[in-house]
N, C-alpha and C positions, 0 to 999 in steps of 0.2 A: 543465684538461681537463674538459669538462662531463660530465654523467651519460650522455648518449647515446654520446659518444665512448668513455667507460669501458666501456660495455656492449659496443660493437662490438669494442673491443680484447680484452675477455674472451672473446667468441665466437671471434675469430680464434685466440687463444691455446689455447682448448679444441680447435680443429680441428687445431692443430699437434701437441699433446702427447697427445691422447686418441684411441684408435683405435676405430672402430665400423664395423659392417657392418649394413645395413638392407635387408631384402628389398623389391624393388619389383614384380616380376612373375614368374610361373611359367606358361609356355605349353607344354602337352603336346599334340603333334600325332601322331595315329595314322593311318598310311596302309597299310591292308591290301592284300594282293595276292590273286589268284584262287586261290592254293593254301591260303589261310587264315593264312599268316604275315603279319606286319605290320612295316613299317619305322616306328620311333618316333623323333621328334626332340623333345627337351626344351630349352627356352630359359629359363634362370634369370638374371634381372638383379637387381642389388643395388647400393645406394649404398656407396661406399668412402670413408670419411671419416678424415682424418688421415694424416700422413706414414708412420707405422708400418703402418697398414692398407694403404696403397698399396705399401709395400715388401713386405708379406706377399703381396699380390696378384701382384706381379712375380715373387716367388719361386715362386709356384704355376705360373708358365708353364713352369718346368723340373721342379719337384717335382709333377708333374701326376697326382695320384691323387684319387679321390673322398674317401678318408679325410682327406687333407690339407685339401681345400677345406672339408669339413664341420667338422672340428675347429678349423681356423684361424679360420673366420668365425663359428662357433657358430650357423649358420643351419640350422634343421632341414629346410628345403625343398631344401637341396642334397643330393639323393638321387634314386634312381630311383623313379618314381611308378607302377611296376608291381610286383606281388607275385611274387617269384621262386619261391615255393612253387607257384604256379599256372602260371607262364610261364617257359620256358627262354630266358634272355637271352643272345644270342650277338653277336659282332662289336661289342662295346661300345667306345665311344670317348668321351673327354672332350676338348672343343675349347674352351679358354679364349680369349676375344677380348681385343684390346688395350683398355686403359682409354680411355674416351671422355667427352665432355661435361664435361671438367675445369673447375672453377671455382677460381681462385686465391684469391678473396676468402674463400670458405668452406672451401677446401682439401678439396674433394670431387670425386670422379669417379664415373662409372657403370661397373660391371663386368658382364660377361656370360659365362656358361659354357653351352656347348651339350653336351648328352649325346645321342648317337645310337646306336642298336642295332637288332637284329632280334628280334622276339618270336615264339617258336615254341612248339608244344606239346612235352611230353616224350615220349620214345619208349621202348618196352620192348626187350628183347633181340632181338626179331624185327623190329625197325625199324618197328613199328606204333605209331601215336600213342596215348598213354595217355588213356583216356576222362576227360573233364572237365578237361583241361589245355589250355593255349593261350589266346590272347586272344579267339579266335572259335571257336565250335563250328560244324562243317560238316555239312550234311545234303543229300544228293541226293534230293530229295523229288518231283521231277517229271522227265520226260525232258529231258536236256540242261540242266537247271536246278539250280543249287546255292544253298542258303540258308545264310547266315552270321548267327549270333547271338552278340552280345558276351557274354563271360564277366565279369559284374560283380565277381566275387571276385578278378579279376586286377588291378583298379584299386587303387592304394594312395594315395588322397587322404585328407583328414581324414574320420573317421567320427563320426557322432553317437552319442548314448547309445542310440538306438533302432536295432534290427537292420535291415539292408538299406537304410540311408540313408547316402549319401556326400555330404560337404559340399564344394562348390566355392566357395571364398571369393572376396572381391572382387578380389584380385590374381591369381587363378589362372584359367586357361581350359583346357578340354578340347576338342580339335578332332579330329573324325574326317573323313577325306577318303576317300570310297569310290572303287573302281575305275571306269574308264570304262564306260558302258552298264549301270550298276547301277540297280536299282529298290529304293528303301527302302520296306519294308512297315510298319515301326513305329519310332517314336522317342519314348520316354517317360522322363522328362518332355520337354515340347516344347523344342527347341533355342532358345537365346537369340537367335540370328540369324534364326530363322524363326518369328515370333510366331503365324502362322496357317497352318501347312502343311496340305496335303491329302495323303492317302495312297491309293495308292502315290505316292511322291515321287521326283523325278528330279534333285534337286540333288545336288551332289558334296561339299559342305562343310557340316558340322553342328557348331555351337559351343555349349558350355555354360559360363556364367560367372556367378559370384555367385548360385548356386542350390543347392538340395538335390536330389540324384538319389535319388528314392524308388523302390525296386524298379526300378532302372535297366534299361531294355531298348532295344536297338538291333538291328534285324533288316533285312537286305537280301538281295536275290537277284541272281544274275548268270546269264544264259542263255548257254550255250556255243554257239559256231557249230558246224556239222557238221564243219568242218576240225579244230577243237580237239578234238572228241569222238573223231574218227578217230585223231588224233595221240596222244591220251591212251590210247586202247584199245591201239594198237600199241606205245606206250611200255611199257605194263604187260606186254604179251605178250613183247616183246623182253627186258625186264628179267627176266621169269620164266625166260627161256632163257639168261640170263647176259650179254646184250649191253649191259652197263651203260656201256660206253665210247662208245656211239653218241650223237651230239649230236641235238638236236631237228631241225636242218636235215637231217641224214642220214636220220633216221627219216621225215621228210616226203617226201624223195625216194623212199625205198623204198615208201612208201604210194602215191605217184603212179604208180610203176612197176607196183605190184600192181593198182591200179585200171585202168590202161591194159591190162594183161594180161587182166583180167576182161572189159573191154569187147571186146577182140579175140576172146576165146573166144566171147562171147555173139554177136557179129556173125557169126563163122564158123559157129556153130550155126544161126543164122537162115538163112544163105546155103545151108547144106547141106539144111535143111528145104525151102526153096524149090525146089532142084534135084530133090529126091526127089519133089516133087509134079509 
């Protein structure tokens, strides 16, 4: 057996008896809604090498907890990349995927774990959002217009030794997908996928990869339609009177009825004025 054959045999033997996990990519996608909450999807892929590693991965399909995956793989990136001190993480799920791209020669496969959850602000005993919590700060600064500013302290990526700098390494990507009809006012640093953007910007997907987020800022606004503003007003009004069980559709119907009544009264008033003349 020549040297090349011996080396190949040794590599194959290592793949059978030694277990390793190697991180390949981490993709964190943030999809905020108009209420300021955000749906977050994290996709973490890693190389699974050796029979023991593959058996551990398969065990995780049933013993499906974040602590199991983190401790079993010894991969520091198997975690939530938002700061739970700043953001209330609810509806959390771990969704491991079947092993794929398996190579019998090297005894390796590719594993993937999806984490999804909703990021909300914290609320006080009066059900009011606690200031400076949540993934986005909300400000109604113009009529029917809401401004959303990201809370950089909510992000839990690698930090540098210098304050206010977040490191997005070469295998990690941060993606923000804004709601429909959003207008992005500021994105600093410039997103990787938009090398020369102009502001305001009307793209819906912004990606940062292999970069430093220095004093990270991302601000966008959404203009409410008149219908949305009316629904929001009456929703608050009915909530204040304790009609919490009404759905948005029911409130919309009530609003339409009220508007029709107002128009009817106005038309009758005009008709009476004409007759009096």
